[in-house]
C-alpha positions in Angstrom: -21.2 166.2 103.9 -19.0 167.0 101.1 -19.3 170.4 98.9 -18.7 170.4 95.4 -15.5 172.0 95.8 -14.3 169.2 98.3 -15.2 166.2 95.7 -13.6 168.2 92.6 -10.5 168.2 94.8 -9.8 164.3 94.5 -9.8 164.7 90.8 -6.0 164.9 89.3 -5.6 167.7 86.6 -5.8 165.6 83.7 -9.5 164.0 84.8 -10.5 167.9 85.5 -8.9 168.4 82.1 -11.2 166.2 80.3 -14.1 167.5 82.4 -13.7 171.1 81.2 -12.5 170.3 77.6 -15.9 168.3 77.5 -18.0 171.0 78.3 -16.5 173.1 76.4 -17.5 171.3 73.4 -21.1 170.8 74.9 -21.2 174.8 75.2 -19.9 175.1 71.3 -22.7 172.8 70.4 -25.4 174.8 72.3 -24.2 178.0 71.0 -24.3 176.5 67.2 -27.7 175.2 67.9 -29.3 178.6 69.5 -28.0 180.5 66.6 -29.9 177.9 64.1 -33.0 177.8 66.4 -33.3 181.6 66.9 -32.3 182.1 62.8 -29.7 184.7 63.5 -28.1 183.2 60.3 -29.9 181.8 57.3 -30.9 177.9 57.5 -28.8 177.5 54.2 -25.4 178.4 56.2 -25.9 175.7 58.7 -24.7 171.8 58.1 -26.6 169.3 59.9 -24.7 166.9 62.2 -24.9 164.7 65.0 -23.5 165.6 68.5 -24.1 162.8 71.7 -26.2 161.1 69.3 -28.5 163.8 68.6 -29.2 165.9 65.4 -27.6 169.3 65.8 -26.5 172.4 63.5 -23.5 174.2 62.8 -22.9 177.1 61.3 -20.4 176.5 58.3 -19.2 180.2 58.0 -15.5 179.9 58.8 -15.6 183.6 60.6 -18.7 182.4 62.8 -17.0 178.9 63.8 -13.7 180.9 64.6 -15.5 183.4 66.5 -17.2 180.5 68.6 -13.9 178.8 69.1 -12.1 181.4 70.0 -14.9 182.6 72.8 -15.3 179.2 74.3 -11.6 178.6 74.9 -11.7 182.6 76.6 -14.6 181.1 78.7 -12.5 178.0 79.6 -9.8 180.0 81.0 -12.1 181.9 83.2 -13.7 178.8 84.2 -10.9 176.9 85.2 -10.3 179.7 88.0 -13.6 178.9 89.2 -14.8 182.9 89.5 -17.3 182.4 86.7 -20.9 182.8 88.3 -23.0 182.7 84.9 -22.2 182.0 81.3 -25.0 183.7 78.9 -25.5 183.6 75.0 -27.3 187.1 74.6 -29.3 187.8 71.4 -29.5 191.8 71.1 -32.1 193.7 69.4 -31.2 194.8 65.7 -28.9 198.5 65.8 -31.2 199.4 62.5 -34.6 198.0 63.3 -36.4 199.3 60.8 -33.7 199.7 57.7 -36.5 200.2 54.6 -38.9 202.2 56.1 -39.6 205.7 55.0 -39.8 207.7 57.0 -37.8 206.2 59.8 -40.1 204.4 62.4 -40.0 204.6 66.0 -38.3 201.7 67.6 -40.3 201.0 71.4 -36.7 199.7 72.7 -33.2 201.5 72.3 -31.0 199.8 69.4 -29.1 196.8 70.9 -31.0 196.0 73.3 -31.2 192.4 75.4 -34.2 190.4 74.0 -33.1 186.8 75.1 -30.5 185.2 77.6 -29.5 180.9 77.6 -28.1 180.9 80.5 -25.9 178.7 82.1 -25.1 178.7 85.8 -21.5 177.5 86.6 -21.5 179.0 90.2 -20.8 175.1 91.5 -18.4 174.4 88.3 -15.7 172.3 90.0 -12.1 174.2 90.2 -8.3 172.8 90.6 -5.4 174.9 91.1 -2.4 174.4 88.7 1.6 174.5 89.9 2.2 177.5 87.2 0.6 178.9 83.8 3.1 176.8 81.7 1.4 173.9 83.4 -2.1 175.2 83.0 -1.3 175.8 79.0 0.5 172.3 78.8 -2.9 170.9 80.1 -5.4 172.7 78.2 -3.2 171.8 75.1 -3.5 167.8 75.3 -6.9 167.5 73.2 -4.8 165.8 70.6 -4.6 163.4 73.2 -5.1 159.8 71.5 -7.8 157.4 72.8 -5.5 154.9 74.5 -3.6 157.6 76.5 -6.9 159.0 77.5 -8.4 155.7 78.3 -6.5 155.4 82.0 -8.1 158.8 82.8 -11.4 158.0 82.2 -11.3 155.4 85.0 -11.8 157.4 87.7 -14.9 156.5 89.7 -16.2 160.6 90.0 -15.8 160.5 85.9 -18.4 158.7 84.0 -18.2 160.0 80.5 -21.0 158.2 79.2 -23.3 159.5 82.1 -21.7 163.2 81.3 -22.7 162.8 77.6 -26.0 161.5 78.5 -26.5 164.7 80.4 -25.4 166.9 77.5 -27.8 165.5 74.9 -30.8 165.8 77.3 -29.7 169.5 78.1 -29.6 170.4 74.0 -32.5 168.6 73.5 -34.6 170.2 76.2 -33.1 173.4 75.0 -33.9 173.3 71.7 -37.5 172.1 72.6 -37.7 175.6 74.3 -36.6 177.6 71.6 -39.3 176.1 69.4 -41.6 177.5 71.8 -40.5 180.8 72.0 -41.7 183.8 69.8 -39.7 184.8 66.7 -37.3 187.6 67.2 -36.7 190.1 64.5 -34.2 190.2 61.7 -31.0 191.5 62.0 -30.5 190.6 65.9 -26.5 190.3 66.8 -25.4 187.9 69.7 -22.4 187.9 72.2 -21.2 185.3 74.8 -20.5 186.9 78.1 -19.5 185.8 81.9 -20.8 187.0 84.9 -17.8 186.7 88.0 -18.1 186.3 91.3 -18.3 188.7 94.0 -14.4 188.0 94.8 -13.3 187.7 91.1 -11.0 190.4 89.4 -12.1 191.3 86.0 -10.0 189.7 83.1 -8.5 192.6 81.8 -5.1 193.3 80.6 -2.7 194.2 77.9 -4.1 191.7 75.5 -7.9 192.0 76.7 -10.2 189.4 75.5 -12.9 190.6 77.4 -15.0 193.8 77.6 -15.9 194.4 81.5 -18.9 196.2 82.4 -21.2 196.9 85.5 -24.0 194.9 86.2 -27.0 196.1 85.7 -29.0 194.1 88.4 -27.7 191.9 90.7 -27.5 188.1 89.6 -30.6 185.7 90.4 -30.3 183.9 93.7 -31.1 180.2 93.7 -33.8 179.5 96.1 -33.9 176.2 98.0 -30.7 174.9 96.4 -29.4 172.0 98.4 -26.4 171.4 96.3 -25.3 168.6 94.5 -26.9 166.1 96.6 -30.2 167.4 97.0 -30.5 168.7 93.7 -33.3 170.7 94.1 -33.6 174.2 92.3 -35.4 177.4 91.8 -33.6 180.1 89.9 -35.3 183.5 90.8 -36.8 185.2 87.6 -35.0 188.9 86.9 -38.7 190.0 86.1 -38.1 191.6 89.8 -35.2 193.3 88.9 -37.2 194.6 85.5 -34.8 192.7 83.0 -36.3 189.4 82.6 -40.5 189.2 82.0 -40.4 185.2 81.6 -38.0 182.5 82.6 -38.0 179.0 81.3 -35.8 176.5 82.9 -34.1 174.0 80.6 -32.3 171.5 82.6 -30.1 170.8 85.9 -27.0 168.4 84.5 -25.7 166.5 87.2 -22.8 164.4 86.2 -20.3 163.4 88.8 -18.1 166.5 89.8 -19.8 168.6 87.1 -23.0 170.3 88.3 -24.7 173.3 86.5 -28.1 174.5 85.6 -29.6 175.9 82.4 -32.3 178.2 81.6 -33.9 180.7 79.2 -34.4 184.5 79.6 -36.8 186.8 77.5 -36.6 190.2 78.5 -39.0 193.4 78.6 -37.9 194.5 76.2 -38.7 191.6 73.9 -42.3 192.0 75.2 -42.0 195.4 73.9 -40.9 195.2 70.7 -43.6 192.3 69.9 -46.2 194.6 71.3 -45.3 197.5 69.0 -44.7 194.8 66.0 -48.1 193.6 66.5 -49.5 197.3 66.9 -47.8 198.1 63.5 -49.2 195.3 61.8 -52.7 196.2 62.8 -52.7 199.2 61.3 
């Protein structure tokens, strides 16, 4: 039986680069869509666009776009090492939940509590080794490569870019449908991009550190009945048992050649408590 690691090892580094940059583009589109559907910014600050032949939304504020681009690039550097277990877009409650109330209303949850997590399980993401960091940097800077140069690289039997884009399209569509069914979150929420590393991975800290390390508050969800690429039978354990997620909504399993990852949405118990508190306040 060929495992994910075994199969991905047959991909030359140029093909691996195309796979990584394709995922980067998907993640960027997904983050913009999350910001739109969860109304973290006013709707008028978004442009209507198309990606993977699907209507999507892109925030047009330069600083927001720059932050997302830089964050995704930082994730890509960790992904290529094969040490990332999960990627999560995390939505936090407002730091000042009742700024206009007088006297100040008590909040049922601490400021900045996690309300929702949009999670991408990248524990089976294909990896590759590079001869040196210089070579790694050179490969990651090839986004400007012309279509004529890229075409021979897309002929690898394991790299079907059409199928990959269709998988990304289906995942974005399912995620948008899931977000439309979610209960609203309060105004003033913030968000961040987080990664959970595998047990044998060192934290990406250094002199010029881009990440803020934190201690885990609970163990990561363990896949149940996972049969790997071949079976594609998965059931992600809810974090309700660990006290973090009150509800977990599966989105989709993406499988395209050597790329395999799973996506789901978590709503925290803090969100449920905040909703109940808000409803009670409205009835008073």
